[in-house]
N, C-alpha and C positions, 0 to 999 in steps of 0.2 A: 937539710935534712934526709936522706934519699934512703934509709933506714931499712926500707923494703927489699933493696938491691941483692941484699945475700939469700934471699927466698926467693926471687923470681924464678930460677933455673928448677925448683923444686915443686913447683904448682902451677897449672896453666892459671889456675882460678887467683891466684894474689891479685894481678893486675887488674883484674874486676872488683873483687872485692875491696882494695885499695881507692878505687875511684869511686865506687858506689857508696863507703864511709865518708868518702870527702864530701862528696857532693851531701850528705846527709839521706840517701836512699838505702841504706841498710834495710834489709830487710829485719824478722824478728828473732830469727834463729839460724846456727851455723853450726856445723859439726863438723871439724877439722881432725882426718885422721891421716895416721901411717907410724911406719915404726918409731920406737923412741929414740930420742934424742936427734931429731928431724927437724925443730925448729917451733913445733905446735904451739906451746905456750910462748914462745919469744913472739910470733906471729899474732896471737889472742891480745898481746900487751901492745904489738905496735896498732892493731887494729881498734882497740880502744882508747889509743891516745890520737887517731885520726878522727875518732865520734868527736872528742870531746874537746881537741885543739882548737882555736879561739884564730888563728893563723890564715893566709892564705894558701902557702904550701903547705902540705896538713902530712903528716905529724911532723912540727916543727921543731920539736926537742924543747924546747926554752920556754916557750910561754909558763903560763901557771901550770893550768890542767894538764900540759904533758907532763911538767916534772913533778908533780903529784901522782899523776899514773905510776910513772917510775919508780917514785919513792913507797907507792901502793897506800897511798892515803887521800885518793881523789874519792868524795862521795860517792859520787854518782859511777864509782866502778867497784863493783863488789865481786870478790872471789870466794869461794866456797870450795871447802877444805872439810877433812873430817874433823869430828870432835878431837880435844885432844886423847894422844895415846890408841884413838883407833883406827882401825885399817880403812875402813867401809864409811862411806858418807850417808849417815842415816837419815828418816824421815823428819827428824828434828833441825837439823841446821840447814834442811830443804824448806821446810815450811817457815824459818828465820829471815830466810832469804826472799819465799815468794810474798811473806807481808814488807817487804823493802819495794818488792816490784809493783806493789799497788798504790807507793805513794811517789809523789813527781818528784822530779830531778830538782835537786839543791842547787845547783850552779845553771839550773835551764836547760834545755836541751836533751840528751837523751840519758838512759841511765844503763849501766851496761855490767851485765851480768857472766862472771867467767867462771867456768867450771873444769878445772882442767882434771884430766884422768878422769872422766866422767864416768869409765866402768867401774869406779871404786863405789860409786852410786847404788845401794844396795834396790832390790825390787819397790822397798815402798817409797824410798825416794824417787826412784823413777817415776812411779805412777800418780804422785804428786805433783810432779813437774809438769807430767801429760798435759791436764786441763789446762795450766798456764800456757803452755805453748799451743794448744788448739784454741785460746783466745786471750793472745799476750796484752798485758796492759798498753795503751799508746806511749809511744816512746821509751820503750824497750826494745834491749836488745840482748839474746842469750847466746854465747860463748863458748862451747862446749869442744875438750879436745879429746881423743883418745886412742892408742895404740893398741887397743882392741874390741874395735866396734861390736864385735860378735856377742861382748859382755853386757852389750845394752840391750833393752827390749826393744823389738823390732818397732814396734810406736813409736818410741824415741828416734 
């Protein structure tokens, strides 16, 4: 499965990110930016699959971990979304996510936290995230995406 091929022309960083994740040498946080509809969430999902895939050629898209990421049921890949019917991501859901970040991966390896539309985090949620970004728990990766990076605090 060479699912990254559709994105290689969009960003010079994708081949490097893919290789880092495949080798298990990923950093603790990444911010994907770009206009709406350019595949940021898809790239986040592919990076998550690559991070948890057990096959040699990652992501395979066929192993149990890859299929669970695609289904949204992998216990070590968590997506942060707003609470029911709210526009913003508040501090409550952020604190819940950060508590999960303090636990070990259920399937061994890495825990990946996806925050699509990170610009939807209110200031309190962004501030809550900052401490963890500064001192991340071992084995955690935060993937944030936004089409409006100016709405994020400069420290994020």
